PDB file with SEQRES, HELIX, SHEET and CRYST1 records, atoms N, CA, C and O in Angstrom:
SEQRES   1 A   66  UNK UNK UNK UNK UNK UNK UNK UNK UNK UNK UNK UNK UNK          
SEQRES   2 A   66  UNK UNK UNK UNK UNK UNK UNK UNK UNK UNK UNK UNK UNK          
SEQRES   3 A   66  UNK UNK UNK UNK UNK UNK UNK UNK UNK UNK UNK UNK UNK          
SEQRES   4 A   66  UNK UNK UNK UNK UNK UNK UNK UNK UNK UNK UNK UNK UNK          
SEQRES   5 A   66  UNK UNK UNK UNK UNK UNK UNK UNK UNK UNK UNK UNK UNK          
SEQRES   6 A   66  UNK                                                          
HELIX    1 AA1 UNK A    4  UNK A   31  1                                  28    
HELIX    2 AA2 UNK A   36  UNK A   62  1                                  27    
CRYST1    1.000    1.000    1.000  90.00  90.00  90.00 P 1           1          
ATOM      1  N   UNK A   1     -23.525  -8.781  -2.724  1.00  0.00           N  
ATOM      2  CA  UNK A   1     -22.655  -7.776  -3.292  1.00  0.00           C  
ATOM      3  C   UNK A   1     -22.359  -8.090  -4.754  1.00  0.00           C  
ATOM      4  O   UNK A   1     -21.366  -7.610  -5.301  1.00  0.00           O  
ATOM      5  N   UNK A   2     -23.189  -8.871  -5.375  1.00  0.00           N  
ATOM      6  CA  UNK A   2     -22.969  -9.196  -6.780  1.00  0.00           C  
ATOM      7  C   UNK A   2     -23.625  -8.185  -7.707  1.00  0.00           C  
ATOM      8  O   UNK A   2     -23.378  -8.208  -8.912  1.00  0.00           O  
ATOM      9  N   UNK A   3     -24.447  -7.309  -7.175  1.00  0.00           N  
ATOM     10  CA  UNK A   3     -25.100  -6.297  -7.989  1.00  0.00           C  
ATOM     11  C   UNK A   3     -24.063  -5.258  -8.437  1.00  0.00           C  
ATOM     12  O   UNK A   3     -23.389  -4.666  -7.595  1.00  0.00           O  
ATOM     13  N   UNK A   4     -23.926  -5.028  -9.747  1.00  0.00           N  
ATOM     14  CA  UNK A   4     -22.920  -4.069 -10.229  1.00  0.00           C  
ATOM     15  C   UNK A   4     -23.157  -2.644  -9.730  1.00  0.00           C  
ATOM     16  O   UNK A   4     -22.205  -1.891  -9.522  1.00  0.00           O  
ATOM     17  N   UNK A   5     -24.412  -2.278  -9.540  1.00  0.00           N  
ATOM     18  CA  UNK A   5     -24.704  -0.935  -9.047  1.00  0.00           C  
ATOM     19  C   UNK A   5     -24.196  -0.754  -7.626  1.00  0.00           C  
ATOM     20  O   UNK A   5     -23.635   0.289  -7.290  1.00  0.00           O  
ATOM     21  N   UNK A   6     -24.390  -1.763  -6.795  1.00  0.00           N  
ATOM     22  CA  UNK A   6     -23.916  -1.703  -5.417  1.00  0.00           C  
ATOM     23  C   UNK A   6     -22.396  -1.659  -5.370  1.00  0.00           C  
ATOM     24  O   UNK A   6     -21.808  -0.914  -4.586  1.00  0.00           O  
ATOM     25  N   UNK A   7     -21.779  -2.449  -6.201  1.00  0.00           N  
ATOM     26  CA  UNK A   7     -20.306  -2.463  -6.233  1.00  0.00           C  
ATOM     27  C   UNK A   7     -19.753  -1.110  -6.684  1.00  0.00           C  
ATOM     28  O   UNK A   7     -18.762  -0.625  -6.137  1.00  0.00           O  
ATOM     29  N   UNK A   8     -20.395  -0.507  -7.681  1.00  0.00           N  
ATOM     30  CA  UNK A   8     -19.953   0.809  -8.158  1.00  0.00           C  
ATOM     31  C   UNK A   8     -20.143   1.870  -7.079  1.00  0.00           C  
ATOM     32  O   UNK A   8     -19.309   2.763  -6.933  1.00  0.00           O  
ATOM     33  N   UNK A   9     -21.222   1.777  -6.331  1.00  0.00           N  
ATOM     34  CA  UNK A   9     -21.459   2.732  -5.252  1.00  0.00           C  
ATOM     35  C   UNK A   9     -20.402   2.605  -4.167  1.00  0.00           C  
ATOM     36  O   UNK A   9     -19.888   3.614  -3.683  1.00  0.00           O  
ATOM     37  N   UNK A  10     -20.069   1.372  -3.778  1.00  0.00           N  
ATOM     38  CA  UNK A  10     -19.024   1.174  -2.764  1.00  0.00           C  
ATOM     39  C   UNK A  10     -17.673   1.674  -3.265  1.00  0.00           C  
ATOM     40  O   UNK A  10     -16.905   2.253  -2.498  1.00  0.00           O  
ATOM     41  N   UNK A  11     -17.382   1.459  -4.530  1.00  0.00           N  
ATOM     42  CA  UNK A  11     -16.122   1.940  -5.093  1.00  0.00           C  
ATOM     43  C   UNK A  11     -16.065   3.465  -5.088  1.00  0.00           C  
ATOM     44  O   UNK A  11     -15.024   4.051  -4.788  1.00  0.00           O  
ATOM     45  N   UNK A  12     -17.180   4.103  -5.419  1.00  0.00           N  
ATOM     46  CA  UNK A  12     -17.224   5.565  -5.408  1.00  0.00           C  
ATOM     47  C   UNK A  12     -17.040   6.113  -3.991  1.00  0.00           C  
ATOM     48  O   UNK A  12     -16.317   7.090  -3.797  1.00  0.00           O  
ATOM     49  N   UNK A  13     -17.682   5.496  -3.011  1.00  0.00           N  
ATOM     50  CA  UNK A  13     -17.538   5.931  -1.625  1.00  0.00           C  
ATOM     51  C   UNK A  13     -16.101   5.749  -1.148  1.00  0.00           C  
ATOM     52  O   UNK A  13     -15.541   6.629  -0.494  1.00  0.00           O  
ATOM     53  N   UNK A  14     -15.509   4.609  -1.478  1.00  0.00           N  
ATOM     54  CA  UNK A  14     -14.127   4.340  -1.076  1.00  0.00           C  
ATOM     55  C   UNK A  14     -13.169   5.334  -1.723  1.00  0.00           C  
ATOM     56  O   UNK A  14     -12.233   5.802  -1.074  1.00  0.00           O  
ATOM     57  N   UNK A  15     -13.390   5.658  -2.984  1.00  0.00           N  
ATOM     58  CA  UNK A  15     -12.520   6.597  -3.687  1.00  0.00           C  
ATOM     59  C   UNK A  15     -12.635   8.001  -3.101  1.00  0.00           C  
ATOM     60  O   UNK A  15     -11.628   8.688  -2.930  1.00  0.00           O  
ATOM     61  N   UNK A  16     -13.852   8.426  -2.797  1.00  0.00           N  
ATOM     62  CA  UNK A  16     -14.021   9.749  -2.200  1.00  0.00           C  
ATOM     63  C   UNK A  16     -13.375   9.838  -0.819  1.00  0.00           C  
ATOM     64  O   UNK A  16     -12.710  10.824  -0.502  1.00  0.00           O  
ATOM     65  N   UNK A  17     -13.572   8.814  -0.006  1.00  0.00           N  
ATOM     66  CA  UNK A  17     -12.976   8.816   1.333  1.00  0.00           C  
ATOM     67  C   UNK A  17     -11.451   8.801   1.242  1.00  0.00           C  
ATOM     68  O   UNK A  17     -10.774   9.514   1.982  1.00  0.00           O  
ATOM     69  N   UNK A  18     -10.915   7.990   0.335  1.00  0.00           N  
ATOM     70  CA  UNK A  18      -9.461   7.926   0.175  1.00  0.00           C  
ATOM     71  C   UNK A  18      -8.904   9.238  -0.355  1.00  0.00           C  
ATOM     72  O   UNK A  18      -7.787   9.620  -0.006  1.00  0.00           O  
ATOM     73  N   UNK A  19      -9.660   9.927  -1.188  1.00  0.00           N  
ATOM     74  CA  UNK A  19      -9.212  11.223  -1.698  1.00  0.00           C  
ATOM     75  C   UNK A  19      -9.135  12.266  -0.589  1.00  0.00           C  
ATOM     76  O   UNK A  19      -8.216  13.086  -0.563  1.00  0.00           O  
ATOM     77  N   UNK A  20     -10.098  12.234   0.321  1.00  0.00           N  
ATOM     78  CA  UNK A  20     -10.071  13.168   1.449  1.00  0.00           C  
ATOM     79  C   UNK A  20      -8.865  12.887   2.341  1.00  0.00           C  
ATOM     80  O   UNK A  20      -8.172  13.811   2.766  1.00  0.00           O  
ATOM     81  N   UNK A  21      -8.621  11.615   2.622  1.00  0.00           N  
ATOM     82  CA  UNK A  21      -7.469  11.248   3.451  1.00  0.00           C  
ATOM     83  C   UNK A  21      -6.168  11.639   2.763  1.00  0.00           C  
ATOM     84  O   UNK A  21      -5.252  12.152   3.405  1.00  0.00           O  
ATOM     85  N   UNK A  22      -6.086  11.398   1.463  1.00  0.00           N  
ATOM     86  CA  UNK A  22      -4.865  11.722   0.722  1.00  0.00           C  
ATOM     87  C   UNK A  22      -4.609  13.230   0.696  1.00  0.00           C  
ATOM     88  O   UNK A  22      -3.475  13.672   0.878  1.00  0.00           O  
ATOM     89  N   UNK A  23      -5.653  14.008   0.472  1.00  0.00           N  
ATOM     90  CA  UNK A  23      -5.485  15.456   0.454  1.00  0.00           C  
ATOM     91  C   UNK A  23      -5.029  15.975   1.816  1.00  0.00           C  
ATOM     92  O   UNK A  23      -4.162  16.844   1.902  1.00  0.00           O  
ATOM     93  N   UNK A  24      -5.619  15.437   2.867  1.00  0.00           N  
ATOM     94  CA  UNK A  24      -5.231  15.846   4.214  1.00  0.00           C  
ATOM     95  C   UNK A  24      -3.778  15.466   4.503  1.00  0.00           C  
ATOM     96  O   UNK A  24      -3.016  16.271   5.039  1.00  0.00           O  
ATOM     97  N   UNK A  25      -3.404  14.253   4.148  1.00  0.00           N  
ATOM     98  CA  UNK A  25      -2.023  13.811   4.390  1.00  0.00           C  
ATOM     99  C   UNK A  25      -1.029  14.641   3.592  1.00  0.00           C  
ATOM    100  O   UNK A  25       0.026  15.007   4.110  1.00  0.00           O  
ATOM    101  N   UNK A  26      -1.348  14.941   2.345  1.00  0.00           N  
ATOM    102  CA  UNK A  26      -0.459  15.755   1.523  1.00  0.00           C  
ATOM    103  C   UNK A  26      -0.305  17.167   2.061  1.00  0.00           C  
ATOM    104  O   UNK A  26       0.802  17.704   2.100  1.00  0.00           O  
ATOM    105  N   UNK A  27      -1.413  17.768   2.475  1.00  0.00           N  
ATOM    106  CA  UNK A  27      -1.348  19.118   3.024  1.00  0.00           C  
ATOM    107  C   UNK A  27      -0.587  19.160   4.343  1.00  0.00           C  
ATOM    108  O   UNK A  27       0.194  20.080   4.585  1.00  0.00           O  
ATOM    109  N   UNK A  28      -0.813  18.172   5.187  1.00  0.00           N  
ATOM    110  CA  UNK A  28      -0.084  18.123   6.450  1.00  0.00           C  
ATOM    111  C   UNK A  28       1.419  17.903   6.229  1.00  0.00           C  
ATOM    112  O   UNK A  28       2.251  18.482   6.927  1.00  0.00           O  
ATOM    113  N   UNK A  29       1.745  17.067   5.257  1.00  0.00           N  
ATOM    114  CA  UNK A  29       3.157  16.832   4.956  1.00  0.00           C  
ATOM    115  C   UNK A  29       3.812  18.106   4.435  1.00  0.00           C  
ATOM    116  O   UNK A  29       4.930  18.444   4.824  1.00  0.00           O  
ATOM    117  N   UNK A  30       3.110  18.806   3.554  1.00  0.00           N  
ATOM    118  CA  UNK A  30       3.648  20.043   2.994  1.00  0.00           C  
ATOM    119  C   UNK A  30       3.769  21.119   4.075  1.00  0.00           C  
ATOM    120  O   UNK A  30       4.765  21.839   4.133  1.00  0.00           O  
ATOM    121  N   UNK A  31       2.744  21.222   4.932  1.00  0.00           N  
ATOM    122  CA  UNK A  31       2.788  22.205   6.015  1.00  0.00           C  
ATOM    123  C   UNK A  31       3.864  21.851   7.038  1.00  0.00           C  
ATOM    124  O   UNK A  31       4.372  22.731   7.732  1.00  0.00           O  
ATOM    125  N   UNK A  32       4.210  20.579   7.135  1.00  0.00           N  
ATOM    126  CA  UNK A  32       5.242  20.146   8.066  1.00  0.00           C  
ATOM    127  C   UNK A  32       6.655  20.363   7.568  1.00  0.00           C  
ATOM    128  O   UNK A  32       7.614  20.057   8.276  1.00  0.00           O  
ATOM    129  N   UNK A  33       6.800  20.889   6.353  1.00  0.00           N  
ATOM    130  CA  UNK A  33       8.125  21.237   5.861  1.00  0.00           C  
ATOM    131  C   UNK A  33       8.657  20.345   4.757  1.00  0.00           C  
ATOM    132  O   UNK A  33       9.779  20.554   4.296  1.00  0.00           O  
ATOM    133  N   UNK A  34       7.892  19.358   4.317  1.00  0.00           N  
ATOM    134  CA  UNK A  34       8.368  18.520   3.208  1.00  0.00           C  
ATOM    135  C   UNK A  34       8.261  19.307   1.901  1.00  0.00           C  
ATOM    136  O   UNK A  34       7.413  20.186   1.750  1.00  0.00           O  
ATOM    137  N   UNK A  35       9.144  18.965   0.964  1.00  0.00           N  
ATOM    138  CA  UNK A  35       9.047  19.607  -0.341  1.00  0.00           C  
ATOM    139  C   UNK A  35       7.835  19.037  -1.087  1.00  0.00           C  
ATOM    140  O   UNK A  35       7.374  17.946  -0.752  1.00  0.00           O  
ATOM    141  N   UNK A  36       7.307  19.753  -2.096  1.00  0.00           N  
ATOM    142  CA  UNK A  36       6.081  19.316  -2.773  1.00  0.00           C  
ATOM    143  C   UNK A  36       6.116  17.899  -3.358  1.00  0.00           C  
ATOM    144  O   UNK A  36       5.134  17.173  -3.208  1.00  0.00           O  
ATOM    145  N   UNK A  37       7.209  17.468  -4.023  1.00  0.00           N  
ATOM    146  CA  UNK A  37       7.192  16.088  -4.531  1.00  0.00           C  
ATOM    147  C   UNK A  37       7.061  15.037  -3.428  1.00  0.00           C  
ATOM    148  O   UNK A  37       6.378  14.030  -3.611  1.00  0.00           O  
ATOM    149  N   UNK A  38       7.698  15.261  -2.306  1.00  0.00           N  
ATOM    150  CA  UNK A  38       7.591  14.308  -1.202  1.00  0.00           C  
ATOM    151  C   UNK A  38       6.194  14.333  -0.600  1.00  0.00           C  
ATOM    152  O   UNK A  38       5.671  13.290  -0.209  1.00  0.00           O  
ATOM    153  N   UNK A  39       5.585  15.512  -0.521  1.00  0.00           N  
ATOM    154  CA  UNK A  39       4.219  15.613  -0.013  1.00  0.00           C  
ATOM    155  C   UNK A  39       3.235  14.900  -0.943  1.00  0.00           C  
ATOM    156  O   UNK A  39       2.273  14.286  -0.483  1.00  0.00           O  
ATOM    157  N   UNK A  40       3.480  14.986  -2.244  1.00  0.00           N  
ATOM    158  CA  UNK A  40       2.608  14.289  -3.206  1.00  0.00           C  
ATOM    159  C   UNK A  40       2.770  12.779  -3.063  1.00  0.00           C  
ATOM    160  O   UNK A  40       1.783  12.047  -3.126  1.00  0.00           O  
ATOM    161  N   UNK A  41       3.997  12.304  -2.871  1.00  0.00           N  
ATOM    162  CA  UNK A  41       4.209  10.871  -2.648  1.00  0.00           C  
ATOM    163  C   UNK A  41       3.548  10.415  -1.354  1.00  0.00           C  
ATOM    164  O   UNK A  41       3.018   9.306  -1.292  1.00  0.00           O  
ATOM    165  N   UNK A  42       3.569  11.241  -0.333  1.00  0.00           N  
ATOM    166  CA  UNK A  42       2.896  10.924   0.921  1.00  0.00           C  
ATOM    167  C   UNK A  42       1.393  10.803   0.696  1.00  0.00           C  
ATOM    168  O   UNK A  42       0.756   9.883   1.208  1.00  0.00           O  
ATOM    169  N   UNK A  43       0.832  11.731  -0.068  1.00  0.00           N  
ATOM    170  CA  UNK A  43      -0.597  11.691  -0.376  1.00  0.00           C  
ATOM    171  C   UNK A  43      -0.955  10.438  -1.179  1.00  0.00           C  
ATOM    172  O   UNK A  43      -1.992   9.817  -0.943  1.00  0.00           O  
ATOM    173  N   UNK A  44      -0.097  10.078  -2.119  1.00  0.00           N  
ATOM    174  CA  UNK A  44      -0.350   8.865  -2.907  1.00  0.00           C  
ATOM    175  C   UNK A  44      -0.333   7.610  -2.061  1.00  0.00           C  
ATOM    176  O   UNK A  44      -1.157   6.714  -2.241  1.00  0.00           O  
ATOM    177  N   UNK A  45       0.611   7.553  -1.137  1.00  0.00           N  
ATOM    178  CA  UNK A  45       0.653   6.404  -0.227  1.00  0.00           C  
ATOM    179  C   UNK A  45      -0.550   6.343   0.676  1.00  0.00           C  
ATOM    180  O   UNK A  45      -1.072   5.263   0.953  1.00  0.00           O  
ATOM    181  N   UNK A  46      -1.001   7.502   1.143  1.00  0.00           N  
ATOM    182  CA  UNK A  46      -2.192   7.549   1.987  1.00  0.00           C  
ATOM    183  C   UNK A  46      -3.430   7.128   1.196  1.00  0.00           C  
ATOM    184  O   UNK A  46      -4.294   6.430   1.728  1.00  0.00           O  
ATOM    185  N   UNK A  47      -3.524   7.543  -0.066  1.00  0.00           N  
ATOM    186  CA  UNK A  47      -4.656   7.152  -0.905  1.00  0.00           C  
ATOM    187  C   UNK A  47      -4.682   5.640  -1.112  1.00  0.00           C  
ATOM    188  O   UNK A  47      -5.716   4.998  -0.935  1.00  0.00           O  
ATOM    189  N   UNK A  48      -3.544   5.087  -1.486  1.00  0.00           N  
ATOM    190  CA  UNK A  48      -3.478   3.648  -1.751  1.00  0.00           C  
ATOM    191  C   UNK A  48      -3.801   2.836  -0.498  1.00  0.00           C  
ATOM    192  O   UNK A  48      -4.564   1.872  -0.555  1.00  0.00           O  
ATOM    193  N   UNK A  49      -3.225   3.226   0.611  1.00  0.00           N  
ATOM    194  CA  UNK A  49      -3.478   2.502   1.853  1.00  0.00           C  
ATOM    195  C   UNK A  49      -4.924   2.588   2.293  1.00  0.00           C  
ATOM    196  O   UNK A  49      -5.492   1.602   2.763  1.00  0.00           O  
ATOM    197  N   UNK A  50      -5.525   3.759   2.145  1.00  0.00           N  
ATOM    198  CA  UNK A  50      -6.909   3.938   2.571  1.00  0.00           C  
ATOM    199  C   UNK A  50      -7.873   3.162   1.687  1.00  0.00           C  
ATOM    200  O   UNK A  50      -8.792   2.517   2.191  1.00  0.00           O  
ATOM    201  N   UNK A  51      -7.675   3.216   0.384  1.00  0.00           N  
ATOM    202  CA  UNK A  51      -8.616   2.519  -0.501  1.00  0.00           C  
ATOM    203  C   UNK A  51      -8.495   1.004  -0.325  1.00  0.00           C  
ATOM    204  O   UNK A  51      -9.498   0.293  -0.384  1.00  0.00           O  
ATOM    205  N   UNK A  52      -7.283   0.511  -0.112  1.00  0.00           N  
ATOM    206  CA  UNK A  52      -7.121  -0.918   0.140  1.00  0.00           C  
ATOM    207  C   UNK A  52      -7.787  -1.330   1.451  1.00  0.00           C  
ATOM    208  O   UNK A  52      -8.433  -2.375   1.522  1.00  0.00           O  
ATOM    209  N   UNK A  53      -7.632  -0.515   2.475  1.00  0.00           N  
ATOM    210  CA  UNK A  53      -8.257  -0.813   3.764  1.00  0.00           C  
ATOM    211  C   UNK A  53      -9.775  -0.813   3.659  1.00  0.00           C  
ATOM    212  O   UNK A  53     -10.429  -1.722   4.171  1.00  0.00           O  
ATOM    213  N   UNK A  54     -10.343   0.188   3.007  1.00  0.00           N  
ATOM    214  CA  UNK A  54     -11.799   0.273   2.900  1.00  0.00           C  
ATOM    215  C   UNK A  54     -12.359  -0.887   2.090  1.00  0.00           C  
ATOM    216  O   UNK A  54     -13.327  -1.523   2.506  1.00  0.00           O  
ATOM    217  N   UNK A  55     -11.760  -1.166   0.938  1.00  0.00           N  
ATOM    218  CA  UNK A  55     -12.285  -2.251   0.105  1.00  0.00           C  
ATOM    219  C   UNK A  55     -12.125  -3.608   0.782  1.00  0.00           C  
ATOM    220  O   UNK A  55     -12.980  -4.478   0.619  1.00  0.00           O  
ATOM    221  N   UNK A  56     -11.056  -3.802   1.532  1.00  0.00           N  
ATOM    222  CA  UNK A  56     -10.892  -5.044   2.279  1.00  0.00           C  
ATOM    223  C   UNK A  56     -11.927  -5.152   3.388  1.00  0.00           C  
ATOM    224  O   UNK A  56     -12.471  -6.231   3.621  1.00  0.00           O  
ATOM    225  N   UNK A  57     -12.205  -4.054   4.071  1.00  0.00           N  
ATOM    226  CA  UNK A  57     -13.220  -4.056   5.124  1.00  0.00           C  
ATOM    227  C   UNK A  57     -14.604  -4.333   4.549  1.00  0.00           C  
ATOM    228  O   UNK A  57     -15.387  -5.064   5.156  1.00  0.00           O  
ATOM    229  N   UNK A  58     -14.917  -3.768   3.397  1.00  0.00           N  
ATOM    230  CA  UNK A  58     -16.212  -4.029   2.770  1.00  0.00           C  
ATOM    231  C   UNK A  58     -16.326  -5.489   2.383  1.00  0.00           C  
ATOM    232  O   UNK A  58     -17.366  -6.112   2.595  1.00  0.00           O  
ATOM    233  N   UNK A  59     -15.281  -6.030   1.826  1.00  0.00           N  
ATOM    234  CA  UNK A  59     -15.307  -7.445   1.438  1.00  0.00           C  
ATOM    235  C   UNK A  59     -15.454  -8.350   2.661  1.00  0.00           C  
ATOM    236  O   UNK A  59     -16.165  -9.354   2.609  1.00  0.00           O  
ATOM    237  N   UNK A  60     -14.782  -7.998   3.760  1.00  0.00           N  
ATOM    238  CA  UNK A  60     -14.877  -8.793   4.988  1.00  0.00           C  
ATOM    239  C   UNK A  60     -16.284  -8.709   5.572  1.00  0.00           C  
ATOM    240  O   UNK A  60     -16.847  -9.731   5.964  1.00  0.00           O  
ATOM    241  N   UNK A  61     -16.851  -7.526   5.636  1.00  0.00           N  
ATOM    242  CA  UNK A  61     -18.159  -7.379   6.263  1.00  0.00           C  
ATOM    243  C   UNK A  61     -19.300  -7.953   5.446  1.00  0.00           C  
ATOM    244  O   UNK A  61     -20.330  -8.328   6.006  1.00  0.00           O  
ATOM    245  N   UNK A  62     -19.137  -8.031   4.125  1.00  0.00           N  
ATOM    246  CA  UNK A  62     -20.193  -8.609   3.304  1.00  0.00           C  
ATOM    247  C   UNK A  62     -20.081 -10.126   3.217  1.00  0.00           C  
ATOM    248  O   UNK A  62     -20.982 -10.782   2.693  1.00  0.00           O  
ATOM    249  N   UNK A  63     -18.995 -10.688   3.720  1.00  0.00           N  
ATOM    250  CA  UNK A  63     -18.847 -12.130   3.745  1.00  0.00           C  
ATOM    251  C   UNK A  63     -18.560 -12.760   2.403  1.00  0.00           C  
ATOM    252  O   UNK A  63     -18.900 -13.921   2.177  1.00  0.00           O  
ATOM    253  N   UNK A  64     -17.941 -12.015   1.510  1.00  0.00           N  
ATOM    254  CA  UNK A  64     -17.623 -12.546   0.182  1.00  0.00           C  
ATOM    255  C   UNK A  64     -16.456 -13.538   0.285  1.00  0.00           C  
ATOM    256  O   UNK A  64     -15.435 -13.227   0.898  1.00  0.00           O  
ATOM    257  N   UNK A  65     -16.599 -14.718  -0.305  1.00  0.00           N  
ATOM    258  CA  UNK A  65     -15.470 -15.666  -0.299  1.00  0.00           C  
ATOM    259  C   UNK A  65     -14.381 -15.195  -1.248  1.00  0.00           C  
ATOM    260  O   UNK A  65     -14.625 -14.416  -2.170  1.00  0.00           O  
ATOM    261  N   UNK A  66     -13.188 -15.682  -1.000  1.00  0.00           N  
ATOM    262  CA  UNK A  66     -12.065 -15.305  -1.862  1.00  0.00           C  
ATOM    263  C   UNK A  66     -12.080 -16.050  -3.102  1.00  0.00           C  
ATOM    264  O   UNK A  66     -11.206 -15.859  -3.947  1.00  0.00           O  
TER     265      UNK A  66                                                      
END                                                                             
């Protein structure tokens, strides 16, 4: 996983997946009756949590030392 191209590809995949999760969480929060600022904060939290989870899983599965 030291190849910069591979790392950039994994980052792009993680960002796209996290964006889909964030959009879904924000829309569900808004449809559930939250006001727009709270729904946006919910989406931001979902994005951050998802991207951290994906990047940690990639690092674990590739066996990269800390």
